[in-house]
C-alpha positions, 0 to 999 in steps of 0.5 A, a space after each residue: 889825707 886831705 880834707 874832702 872840701 879841699 879834695 873837691 874845691 882841687 877837682 874843681 880846681 883842674 878842670 877849670 884850668 882843663 877849660 883854659 887849656 881848651 879854651 886858649 888852645 881853639 883861640 889859637 887854631 881860629 888865630 892859626 886859619 884866620 893869618 896871624 900865626 903870632 898870636 897863634 904861636 903865643 895862644 898854643 902856649 898857653 894852653 900848654 901852660 894852662 895844662 901845666 898847672 893842671 897837671 900841677 894840681 892834679 900830682 898834689 892831688 895825689 902825691 896827698 892821697 886824694 885822687 884828681 878827677 880827670 873831668 870829661 869838657 865841654 867843647 870851647 867857642 871854635 870862631 872869634 871876630 878879631 883879635 882884640 875880643 881872643 883878647 877881651 875872652 881871656 882876660 874875662 877867663 883868666 879875673 874867672 880862675 883867679 876867683 876860682 883861686 881864691 875860692 879854693 883858698 879861701 876853702 883851704 884857710 876853712 879847713 885849717 889846710 895849711 900845707 895846700 894854702 901853701 900849695 896854693 899860693 903858687 897860683 895865687 902869685 901866676 894870676 897876677 901875672 896871667 891878668 897882668 900880661 891880657 891888659 897889656 896885650 888889650 891895651 897894645 890892642 886898643 892902641 893899634 885900633 884898625 891899623 892894620 900895619 901896625 896889627 901886623 907889627 903886634 902878630 910878629 911880636 907878642 909870640 914872645 910877650 912876657 909879664 911885664 918885670 916884677 909880675 913874675 909869680 915863681 915861676 
């Protein structure tokens, strides 16, 4: 049976993952209508990935005898200044998600729920990958600056961008 404090922390994390999916979906929509088809594809895929992270938590909570709570969500932002602004927000968001995951891990350890602690290690590793990817994208955008030609090639290439080798976390 799932410890109630751990169950609450996992349900809170379900909401975090759902909010991530929605935020990236909104970013993808903005990119799509603003002429960035590559960034749009990348962000749609990222939104789907975050939804899968949420579903993985839902199944775990239910499989452990708890009850996963499907949260209501606030509407994410719909307008962004630029791709650079989007990926700056994305990195800040991923850093926040990392902090939230670390909080769940801390609760697992405090409550001596080693099964859930072990499960959460996948998320810990995944966050290293997510933050690394976001930082790499921002580095590329900083190099590009205001060069529209370079931005065109960046947009073309981002749809296939993955985390660097060695950053994968157990996928």
